[in-house]
C-alpha positions in Angstrom: 0.0 0.0 0.0 2.9 2.3 0.6 3.8 2.2 -3.1 0.3 3.3 -4.0 0.6 6.3 -1.7 3.9 7.2 -3.2 2.4 7.0 -6.7 -0.5 9.3 -5.7 2.0 11.8 -4.2 3.7 12.1 -7.6 0.5 13.4 -9.1 0.1 17.2 -9.6 -1.9 18.9 -6.8 -4.9 19.4 -9.2 -5.1 15.8 -10.2 -4.4 14.5 -6.6 -7.2 16.8 -5.3 -9.8 15.5 -7.8 -8.7 11.9 -7.2 -8.9 12.3 -3.4 -12.3 14.0 -3.5 -13.7 11.3 -5.8 -12.1 8.1 -4.3 -11.5 9.0 -0.7 -14.3 11.5 0.0 -16.9 9.9 -2.3 -18.0 13.2 -4.0 -19.7 13.1 -7.3 -18.3 14.6 -10.5 -20.8 17.5 -10.1 -19.9 18.1 -6.5 -16.2 18.2 -7.3 -16.8 20.6 -10.2 -18.6 22.9 -7.8 -16.0 22.7 -5.1 -13.1 23.4 -7.5 -15.0 25.8 -9.7 -14.3 23.9 -12.9 -16.5 22.0 -15.4 -17.6 18.4 -14.9 -15.7 17.6 -18.1 -12.5 18.8 -16.5 -13.2 16.6 -13.4 -13.8 13.6 -15.7 -10.7 14.3 -17.7 -8.5 14.6 -14.6 -9.9 11.4 -13.2 -9.3 9.5 -16.4 -5.7 10.8 -16.6 -5.1 10.0 -13.0 -6.6 6.5 -13.2 -4.5 5.8 -16.3 -1.3 7.1 -14.8 -1.7 5.2 -11.5 -2.5 2.0 -13.4 0.7 2.4 -15.3 2.8 3.1 -12.3 1.3 0.3 -10.2 1.4 -2.3 -13.0 4.9 -3.3 -11.8 3.3 -4.6 -8.6 0.7 -6.7 -10.4 1.5 -7.1 -14.1 -1.4 -9.3 -14.8 -4.0 -6.5 -14.2 -3.3 -4.6 -17.4 
């Protein structure tokens, strides 16, 4: 689990914030867009990028996933 936290810390603050609000705090896309004063499309884009980036970084720990 430490490696996952390290991978998350490597994200830019904007992407880390969106990821944290969505995954850890369980906010919806709409709620996050209101909190961060950005569009829902921006939230979705940041989540997509973050998920893709984390999957690539964490693949070394479980290569069969991807």
